[in-house]
Structure formats: C-alpha cells, structure tokens
PQR file with spaces between the fields and no chain letter, atoms N, CA, C, O and H, PARSE charges and radii, in Angstrom:
ATOM       1  N    MET     1      97.974  117.752   78.059 -0.4000 1.5000
ATOM       2  CA   MET     1      97.484  116.342   77.902 -0.0000 2.0000
ATOM       3  C    MET     1      97.096  116.448   76.309  0.5500 1.7000
ATOM       4  O    MET     1      96.632  117.460   75.782 -0.5500 1.4000
ATOM       5  N    ASP     2      97.365  115.249   75.668 -0.4000 1.5000
ATOM       6  CA   ASP     2      97.094  115.176   74.269 -0.0000 2.0000
ATOM       7  C    ASP     2      96.268  114.212   74.044  0.5500 1.7000
ATOM       8  O    ASP     2      96.667  113.063   74.231 -0.5500 1.4000
ATOM       9  H    ASP     2      97.741  114.427   76.096  0.4000 1.0000
ATOM      10  N    PHE     3      94.862  114.457   73.571 -0.4000 1.5000
ATOM      11  CA   PHE     3      94.013  113.489   73.350 -0.0000 2.0000
ATOM      12  C    PHE     3      92.877  114.170   72.465  0.5500 1.7000
ATOM      13  O    PHE     3      92.608  115.367   72.567 -0.5500 1.4000
ATOM      14  H    PHE     3      94.538  115.391   73.419  0.4000 1.0000
ATOM      15  N    THR     4      92.278  113.359   71.649 -0.4000 1.5000
ATOM      16  CA   THR     4      91.142  113.987   70.656 -0.0000 2.0000
ATOM      17  C    THR     4      89.865  113.427   71.079  0.5500 1.7000
ATOM      18  O    THR     4      89.668  112.629   71.995 -0.5500 1.4000
ATOM      19  H    THR     4      92.496  112.387   71.566  0.4000 1.0000
ATOM      20  N    PHE     5      88.955  114.001   70.216 -0.4000 1.5000
ATOM      21  CA   PHE     5      87.430  113.513   70.642 -0.0000 2.0000
ATOM      22  C    PHE     5      87.240  112.036   70.380  0.5500 1.7000
ATOM      23  O    PHE     5      86.358  111.401   70.959 -0.5500 1.4000
ATOM      24  H    PHE     5      89.115  114.650   69.472  0.4000 1.0000
ATOM      25  N    HIS     6      88.095  111.473   69.480 -0.4000 1.5000
ATOM      26  CA   HIS     6      87.907  109.980   69.299 -0.0000 2.0000
ATOM      27  C    HIS     6      88.440  109.290   70.594  0.5500 1.7000
ATOM      28  O    HIS     6      87.915  108.269   71.037 -0.5500 1.4000
ATOM      29  H    HIS     6      88.811  111.989   69.010  0.4000 1.0000
ATOM      30  N    ASP     7      89.362  109.817   71.096 -0.4000 1.5000
ATOM      31  CA   ASP     7      89.890  108.942   72.429 -0.0000 2.0000
ATOM      32  C    ASP     7      88.860  109.153   73.528  0.5500 1.7000
ATOM      33  O    ASP     7      88.869  108.280   74.395 -0.5500 1.4000
ATOM      34  H    ASP     7      89.789  110.647   70.736  0.4000 1.0000
ATOM      35  N    LEU     8      88.042  110.059   73.658 -0.4000 1.5000
ATOM      36  CA   LEU     8      86.962  110.282   74.676 -0.0000 2.0000
ATOM      37  C    LEU     8      85.862  109.361   74.297  0.5500 1.7000
ATOM      38  O    LEU     8      85.335  108.633   75.138 -0.5500 1.4000
ATOM      39  H    LEU     8      88.034  110.769   72.954  0.4000 1.0000
ATOM      40  N    LYS     9      85.515  109.375   73.090 -0.4000 1.5000
ATOM      41  CA   LYS     9      84.308  108.424   72.480 -0.0000 2.0000
ATOM      42  C    LYS     9      84.917  107.251   72.855  0.5500 1.7000
ATOM      43  O    LYS     9      84.308  106.743   73.796 -0.5500 1.4000
ATOM      44  H    LYS     9      85.943  109.966   72.407  0.4000 1.0000
ATOM      45  N    ALA    10      85.959  106.558   72.470 -0.4000 1.5000
ATOM      46  CA   ALA    10      86.453  105.327   72.687 -0.0000 2.0000
ATOM      47  C    ALA    10      86.513  105.071   74.340  0.5500 1.7000
ATOM      48  O    ALA    10      86.098  103.984   74.741 -0.5500 1.4000
ATOM      49  H    ALA    10      86.454  106.971   71.705  0.4000 1.0000
ATOM      50  N    LYS    11      86.929  105.871   75.138 -0.4000 1.5000
ATOM      51  CA   LYS    11      86.627  105.714   76.586 -0.0000 2.0000
ATOM      52  C    LYS    11      85.284  105.455   76.977  0.5500 1.7000
ATOM      53  O    LYS    11      84.953  104.492   77.669 -0.5500 1.4000
ATOM      54  H    LYS    11      87.266  106.754   74.812  0.4000 1.0000
ATOM      55  N    GLY    12      84.419  106.428   76.474 -0.4000 1.5000
ATOM      56  CA   GLY    12      82.904  106.240   76.927 -0.0000 2.0000
ATOM      57  C    GLY    12      82.319  104.611   76.318  0.5500 1.7000
ATOM      58  O    GLY    12      81.654  103.824   76.992 -0.5500 1.4000
ATOM      59  H    GLY    12      84.688  107.211   75.912  0.4000 1.0000
ATOM      60  N    ILE    13      82.744  104.408   74.988 -0.4000 1.5000
ATOM      61  CA   ILE    13      81.998  103.166   74.687 -0.0000 2.0000
ATOM      62  C    ILE    13      82.864  101.864   75.413  0.5500 1.7000
ATOM      63  O    ILE    13      82.408  100.738   75.612 -0.5500 1.4000
ATOM      64  H    ILE    13      83.285  105.047   74.441  0.4000 1.0000
ATOM      65  N    SER    14      84.027  102.275   75.695 -0.4000 1.5000
ATOM      66  CA   SER    14      84.686  100.892   76.430 -0.0000 2.0000
ATOM      67  C    SER    14      84.226  100.819   77.994  0.5500 1.7000
ATOM      68  O    SER    14      84.399   99.779   78.631 -0.5500 1.4000
ATOM      69  H    SER    14      84.397  103.189   75.533  0.4000 1.0000
ATOM      70  N    ASP    15      83.717  101.812   78.498 -0.4000 1.5000
ATOM      71  CA   ASP    15      83.322  101.784   79.852 -0.0000 2.0000
ATOM      72  C    ASP    15      81.977  101.453   80.045  0.5500 1.7000
ATOM      73  O    ASP    15      81.582  101.225   81.188 -0.5500 1.4000
ATOM      74  H    ASP    15      83.577  102.656   77.981  0.4000 1.0000
ATOM      75  N    LEU    16      81.111  101.387   78.952 -0.4000 1.5000
ATOM      76  CA   LEU    16      79.781  100.997   78.869 -0.0000 2.0000
ATOM      77  C    LEU    16      79.760   99.636   79.308  0.5500 1.7000
ATOM      78  O    LEU    16      80.774   98.975   79.085 -0.5500 1.4000
ATOM      79  H    LEU    16      81.433  101.572   78.023  0.4000 1.0000
ATOM      80  N    ASP    17      78.656   99.013   79.977 -0.4000 1.5000
ATOM      81  CA   ASP    17      78.511   97.856   80.236 -0.0000 2.0000
ATOM      82  C    ASP    17      77.410   97.055   78.969  0.5500 1.7000
ATOM      83  O    ASP    17      76.449   97.689   78.533 -0.5500 1.4000
ATOM      84  H    ASP    17      77.833   99.551   80.158  0.4000 1.0000
ATOM      85  N    GLY    18      77.637   95.971   78.601 -0.4000 1.5000
ATOM      86  CA   GLY    18      76.843   95.301   77.632 -0.0000 2.0000
ATOM      87  C    GLY    18      77.638   94.849   76.496  0.5500 1.7000
ATOM      88  O    GLY    18      78.864   94.952   76.444 -0.5500 1.4000
ATOM      89  H    GLY    18      78.418   95.455   78.955  0.4000 1.0000
ATOM      90  N    ASN    19      76.842   94.306   75.515 -0.4000 1.5000
ATOM      91  CA   ASN    19      77.440   93.654   74.338 -0.0000 2.0000
ATOM      92  C    ASN    19      77.648   94.810   73.288  0.5500 1.7000
ATOM      93  O    ASN    19      77.124   95.903   73.504 -0.5500 1.4000
ATOM      94  H    ASN    19      75.846   94.222   75.556  0.4000 1.0000
ATOM      95  N    LEU    20      78.415   94.590   72.136 -0.4000 1.5000
ATOM      96  CA   LEU    20      78.664   95.428   71.052 -0.0000 2.0000
ATOM      97  C    LEU    20      77.402   95.934   70.359  0.5500 1.7000
ATOM      98  O    LEU    20      77.344   97.062   69.870 -0.5500 1.4000
ATOM      99  H    LEU    20      78.841   93.702   71.961  0.4000 1.0000
ATOM     100  N    GLN    21      76.435   95.096   70.334 -0.4000 1.5000
ATOM     101  CA   GLN    21      75.067   95.564   69.665 -0.0000 2.0000
ATOM     102  C    GLN    21      74.551   96.739   70.778  0.5500 1.7000
ATOM     103  O    GLN    21      73.996   97.714   70.272 -0.5500 1.4000
ATOM     104  H    GLN    21      76.482   94.180   70.731  0.4000 1.0000
ATOM     105  N    ALA    22      74.642   96.728   71.726 -0.4000 1.5000
ATOM     106  CA   ALA    22      73.881   97.686   72.868 -0.0000 2.0000
ATOM     107  C    ALA    22      74.947   98.848   72.962  0.5500 1.7000
ATOM     108  O    ALA    22      74.617   99.931   73.443 -0.5500 1.4000
ATOM     109  H    ALA    22      75.093   95.936   72.137  0.4000 1.0000
ATOM     110  N    LYS    23      76.138   98.634   72.532 -0.4000 1.5000
ATOM     111  CA   LYS    23      77.070   99.703   72.432 -0.0000 2.0000
ATOM     112  C    LYS    23      76.901  100.520   71.220  0.5500 1.7000
ATOM     113  O    LYS    23      76.984  101.748   71.229 -0.5500 1.4000
ATOM     114  H    LYS    23      76.406   97.753   72.141  0.4000 1.0000
ATOM     115  N    GLN    24      76.674   99.849   70.237 -0.4000 1.5000
ATOM     116  CA   GLN    24      76.534  100.417   68.765 -0.0000 2.0000
ATOM     117  C    GLN    24      75.058  101.251   69.010  0.5500 1.7000
ATOM     118  O    GLN    24      74.921  102.389   68.560 -0.5500 1.4000
ATOM     119  H    GLN    24      76.606   98.851   70.229  0.4000 1.0000
ATOM     120  N    ALA    25      74.136  100.667   69.654 -0.4000 1.5000
ATOM     121  CA   ALA    25      72.876  101.378   69.586 -0.0000 2.0000
ATOM     122  C    ALA    25      73.074  102.943   70.272  0.5500 1.7000
ATOM     123  O    ALA    25      72.688  104.007   69.787 -0.5500 1.4000
ATOM     124  H    ALA    25      74.248   99.743   70.019  0.4000 1.0000
ATOM     125  N    ILE    26      73.714  102.750   71.403 -0.4000 1.5000
ATOM     126  CA   ILE    26      74.104  104.038   72.156 -0.0000 2.0000
ATOM     127  C    ILE    26      75.075  105.042   71.388  0.5500 1.7000
ATOM     128  O    ILE    26      74.870  106.254   71.463 -0.5500 1.4000
ATOM     129  H    ILE    26      74.028  101.886   71.797  0.4000 1.0000
ATOM     130  N    SER    27      76.086  104.547   70.682 -0.4000 1.5000
ATOM     131  CA   SER    27      77.061  105.201   70.107 -0.0000 2.0000
ATOM     132  C    SER    27      76.449  105.840   68.689  0.5500 1.7000
ATOM     133  O    SER    27      76.899  106.893   68.237 -0.5500 1.4000
ATOM     134  H    SER    27      76.253  103.563   70.622  0.4000 1.0000
ATOM     135  N    GLY    28      75.595  105.248   68.169 -0.4000 1.5000
ATOM     136  CA   GLY    28      74.973  105.636   66.977 -0.0000 2.0000
ATOM     137  C    GLY    28      75.841  105.289   65.655  0.5500 1.7000
ATOM     138  O    GLY    28      75.617  105.847   64.581 -0.5500 1.4000
ATOM     139  H    GLY    28      75.230  104.393   68.537  0.4000 1.0000
ATOM     140  N    HIS    29      76.794  104.370   65.823 -0.4000 1.5000
ATOM     141  CA   HIS    29      77.246  103.788   64.674 -0.0000 2.0000
ATOM     142  C    HIS    29      76.450  102.979   63.774  0.5500 1.7000
ATOM     143  O    HIS    29      75.566  102.202   64.134 -0.5500 1.4000
ATOM     144  H    HIS    29      76.976  103.917   66.695  0.4000 1.0000
ATOM     145  N    LYS    30      76.864  103.237   62.420 -0.4000 1.5000
ATOM     146  CA   LYS    30      75.884  102.368   61.430 -0.0000 2.0000
ATOM     147  C    LYS    30      76.418  100.915   61.276  0.5500 1.7000
ATOM     148  O    LYS    30      75.622  100.140   60.745 -0.5500 1.4000
ATOM     149  H    LYS    30      77.582  103.868   62.128  0.4000 1.0000
ATOM     150  N    ASN    31      77.474  100.472   61.599 -0.4000 1.5000
ATOM     151  CA   ASN    31      77.742   99.189   61.520 -0.0000 2.0000
ATOM     152  C    ASN    31      78.674   98.715   62.870  0.5500 1.7000
ATOM     153  O    ASN    31      79.452   99.398   63.536 -0.5500 1.4000
ATOM     154  H    ASN    31      78.121  101.101   62.030  0.4000 1.0000
ATOM     155  N    ILE    32      78.360   97.525   62.989 -0.4000 1.5000
ATOM     156  CA   ILE    32      79.166   96.789   64.433 -0.0000 2.0000
ATOM     157  C    ILE    32      80.520   97.084   64.200  0.5500 1.7000
ATOM     158  O    ILE    32      81.089   97.608   65.158 -0.5500 1.4000
ATOM     159  H    ILE    32      77.728   96.969   62.448  0.4000 1.0000
ATOM     160  N    GLY    33      81.244   96.876   63.113 -0.4000 1.5000
ATOM     161  CA   GLY    33      82.747   97.160   63.023 -0.0000 2.0000
ATOM     162  C    GLY    33      83.339   98.378   63.669  0.5500 1.7000
ATOM     163  O    GLY    33      84.357   98.394   64.360 -0.5500 1.4000
ATOM     164  H    GLY    33      80.782   96.450   62.335  0.4000 1.0000
ATOM     165  N    GLN    34      82.357   99.686   63.267 -0.4000 1.5000
ATOM     166  CA   GLN    34      82.869  100.875   63.749 -0.0000 2.0000
ATOM     167  C    GLN    34      82.948  100.666   65.299  0.5500 1.7000
ATOM     168  O    GLN    34      84.004  100.878   65.896 -0.5500 1.4000
ATOM     169  H    GLN    34      81.530   99.673   62.705  0.4000 1.0000
ATOM     170  N    THR    35      81.950  100.296   65.865 -0.4000 1.5000
ATOM     171  CA   THR    35      81.766  100.130   67.237 -0.0000 2.0000
ATOM     172  C    THR    35      83.023   99.219   67.959  0.5500 1.7000
ATOM     173  O    THR    35      83.597   99.516   69.006 -0.5500 1.4000
ATOM     174  H    THR    35      81.092  100.123   65.381  0.4000 1.0000
ATOM     175  N    ALA    36      83.266   98.105   67.155 -0.4000 1.5000
ATOM     176  CA   ALA    36      84.254   97.295   67.843 -0.0000 2.0000
ATOM     177  C    ALA    36      85.663   98.007   67.572  0.5500 1.7000
ATOM     178  O    ALA    36      86.607   97.552   68.219 -0.5500 1.4000
ATOM     179  H    ALA    36      82.800   97.864   66.304  0.4000 1.0000
ATOM     180  N    ARG    37      85.860   98.819   66.900 -0.4000 1.5000
ATOM     181  CA   ARG    37      87.265   99.752   66.844 -0.0000 2.0000
ATOM     182  C    ARG    37      87.239  100.682   68.072  0.5500 1.7000
ATOM     183  O    ARG    37      88.240  100.924   68.747 -0.5500 1.4000
ATOM     184  H    ARG    37      85.093   99.188   66.375  0.4000 1.0000
ATOM     185  N    TYR    38      86.009  101.182   68.304 -0.4000 1.5000
ATOM     186  CA   TYR    38      86.108  102.083   69.618 -0.0000 2.0000
ATOM     187  C    TYR    38      86.101  101.433   71.049  0.5500 1.7000
ATOM     188  O    TYR    38      86.386  102.057   72.071 -0.5500 1.4000
ATOM     189  H    TYR    38      85.196  100.985   67.756  0.4000 1.0000
ATOM     190  N    ASP    39      85.735  100.081   71.004 -0.4000 1.5000
ATOM     191  CA   ASP    39      85.607   99.278   72.136 -0.0000 2.0000
ATOM     192  C    ASP    39      87.081   98.673   72.537  0.5500 1.7000
ATOM     193  O    ASP    39      87.554   97.660   72.022 -0.5500 1.4000
ATOM     194  H    ASP    39      85.503   99.574   70.174  0.4000 1.0000
ATOM     195  N    ARG    40      87.750   99.499   73.582 -0.4000 1.5000
ATOM     196  CA   ARG    40      88.882   99.021   73.926 -0.0000 2.0000
ATOM     197  C    ARG    40      89.207   98.555   75.333  0.5500 1.7000
ATOM     198  O    ARG    40      90.291   98.626   75.912 -0.5500 1.4000
ATOM     199  H    ARG    40      87.366  100.323   74.000  0.4000 1.0000
ATOM     200  N    LYS    41      87.845   97.975   75.846 -0.4000 1.5000
ATOM     201  CA   LYS    41      88.002   97.509   77.103 -0.0000 2.0000
ATOM     202  C    LYS    41      88.938   96.342   77.318  0.5500 1.7000
ATOM     203  O    LYS    41      88.977   95.472   76.448 -0.5500 1.4000
ATOM     204  H    LYS    41      86.965   97.917   75.376  0.4000 1.0000
ATOM     205  N    THR    42      89.688   96.244   78.383 -0.4000 1.5000
ATOM     206  CA   THR    42      90.703   95.047   78.564 -0.0000 2.0000
ATOM     207  C    THR    42      89.750   93.966   79.023  0.5500 1.7000
ATOM     208  O    THR    42      88.714   94.242   79.629 -0.5500 1.4000
ATOM     209  H    THR    42      89.657   96.951   79.090  0.4000 1.0000
ATOM     210  N    LYS    43      90.105   92.765   78.733 -0.4000 1.5000
ATOM     211  CA   LYS    43      89.457   91.615   79.213 -0.0000 2.0000
ATOM     212  C    LYS    43      90.309   91.101   80.691  0.5500 1.7000
ATOM     213  O    LYS    43      91.528   91.097   80.860 -0.5500 1.4000
ATOM     214  H    LYS    43      90.946   92.541   78.241  0.4000 1.0000
ATOM     215  N    GLU    44      89.364   90.732   81.548 -0.4000 1.5000
ATOM     216  CA   GLU    44      89.972   90.128   82.942 -0.0000 2.0000
ATOM     217  C    GLU    44      90.136   88.603   82.643  0.5500 1.7000
ATOM     218  O    GLU    44      89.330   87.860   82.082 -0.5500 1.4000
ATOM     219  H    GLU    44      88.374   90.735   81.410  0.4000 1.0000
ATOM     220  N    VAL    45      91.379   88.311   83.153 -0.4000 1.5000
ATOM     221  CA   VAL    45      91.512   86.812   83.126 -0.0000 2.0000
ATOM     222  C    VAL    45      91.807   86.241   84.574  0.5500 1.7000
ATOM     223  O    VAL    45      92.756   86.625   85.258 -0.5500 1.4000
ATOM     224  H    VAL    45      92.034   88.915   83.608  0.4000 1.0000
ATOM     225  N    PRO    46      90.923   85.320   84.949 -0.5600 1.5000
ATOM     226  CA   PRO    46      91.123   84.786   86.278  0.2800 2.0000
ATOM     227  C    PRO    46      92.388   83.956   86.419  0.5500 1.7000
ATOM     228  O    PRO    46      92.635   83.097   85.572 -0.5500 1.4000
ATOM     229  N    VAL    47      93.160   84.157   87.393 -0.4000 1.5000
ATOM     230  CA   VAL    47      94.408   83.508   87.874 -0.0000 2.0000
ATOM     231  C    VAL    47      94.349   82.728   89.090  0.5500 1.7000
ATOM     232  O    VAL    47      93.433   82.929   89.887 -0.5500 1.4000
ATOM     233  H    VAL    47      92.960   84.855   88.081  0.4000 1.0000
ATOM     234  N    VAL    48      95.295   81.799   89.323 -0.4000 1.5000
ATOM     235  CA   VAL    48      95.344   81.055   90.561 -0.0000 2.0000
ATOM     236  C    VAL    48      95.354   81.948   91.712  0.5500 1.7000
ATOM     237  O    VAL    48      96.090   82.934   91.753 -0.5500 1.4000
ATOM     238  H    VAL    48      96.039   81.635   88.675  0.4000 1.0000
ATOM     239  N    GLY    49      94.536   81.618   92.667 -0.4000 1.5000
ATOM     240  CA   GLY    49      94.506   82.620   93.871 -0.0000 2.0000
ATOM     241  C    GLY    49      93.165   83.573   94.014  0.5500 1.7000
ATOM     242  O    GLY    49      92.876   84.242   95.006 -0.5500 1.4000
ATOM     243  H    GLY    49      93.938   80.817   92.634  0.4000 1.0000
ATOM     244  N    GLY    50      92.392   83.470   92.744 -0.4000 1.5000
ATOM     245  CA   GLY    50      91.186   84.379   92.785 -0.0000 2.0000
ATOM     246  C    GLY    50      91.536   85.781   92.422  0.5500 1.7000
ATOM     247  O    GLY    50      90.593   86.572   92.440 -0.5500 1.4000
ATOM     248  H    GLY    50      92.627   82.926   91.938  0.4000 1.0000
ATOM     249  N    GLU    51      92.651   86.218   92.113 -0.4000 1.5000
ATOM     250  CA   GLU    51      93.074   87.718   91.795 -0.0000 2.0000
ATOM     251  C    GLU    51      92.653   87.646   90.118  0.5500 1.7000
ATOM     252  O    GLU    51      92.450   86.584   89.530 -0.5500 1.4000
ATOM     253  H    GLU    51      93.417   85.575   92.098  0.4000 1.0000
ATOM     254  N    HIS    52      92.578   88.829   89.566 -0.4000 1.5000
ATOM     255  CA   HIS    52      92.474   88.874   88.073 -0.0000 2.0000
ATOM     256  C    HIS    52      93.524   89.634   87.528  0.5500 1.7000
ATOM     257  O    HIS    52      94.159   90.455   88.189 -0.5500 1.4000
ATOM     258  H    HIS    52      92.743   89.692   90.044  0.4000 1.0000
ATOM     259  N    GLU    53      93.708   89.406   86.443 -0.4000 1.5000
ATOM     260  CA   GLU    53      95.029   90.352   85.533 -0.0000 2.0000
ATOM     261  C    GLU    53      94.415   90.570   84.524  0.5500 1.7000
ATOM     262  O    GLU    53      93.609   89.814   83.981 -0.5500 1.4000
ATOM     263  H    GLU    53      93.192   88.739   85.906  0.4000 1.0000
ATOM     264  N    LYS    54      94.892   92.087   84.043 -0.4000 1.5000
ATOM     265  CA   LYS    54      94.247   92.613   82.871 -0.0000 2.0000
ATOM     266  C    LYS    54      95.176   92.533   81.672  0.5500 1.7000
ATOM     267  O    LYS    54      96.356   92.882   81.711 -0.5500 1.4000
ATOM     268  H    LYS    54      95.547   92.701   84.484  0.4000 1.0000
ATOM     269  N    TYR    55      94.532   92.031   80.568 -0.4000 1.5000
ATOM     270  CA   TYR    55      95.507   92.107   79.298 -0.0000 2.0000
ATOM     271  C    TYR    55      94.912   92.938   78.408  0.5500 1.7000
ATOM     272  O    TYR    55      95.455   93.178   77.329 -0.5500 1.4000
ATOM     273  H    TYR    55      93.573   91.748   80.537  0.4000 1.0000
C-alpha cells in the first residue's frame, strides 16, 4: 500500500462531523485554509427517487 501521514490525516479530518472551524480546532491547524485542503469529504447530492449520488 502506498500512502503517507498526510493521507491518513486527510482521511481523519474528512471523516469528522462538523464545520471547518470545528475540524480546524481538532486538527490543530493555524488557519482555516490548511484545514480546507485536508477536508476531502464528498458531497452527497439528492437525486430523483430518494437515492444519493456522491461527487
């Protein structure tokens, strides 16, 4: 497997519930821009029929 510490950190931040400010407080980043780069959570978009697609 090929991954780095930054990949693990991004996964952890992406899996957290909450807004960027809450994620920033937990991750220890000094500014919100750093946290935003690590937050890779996909957004769920509602579609006809009640199912969700991820983008």
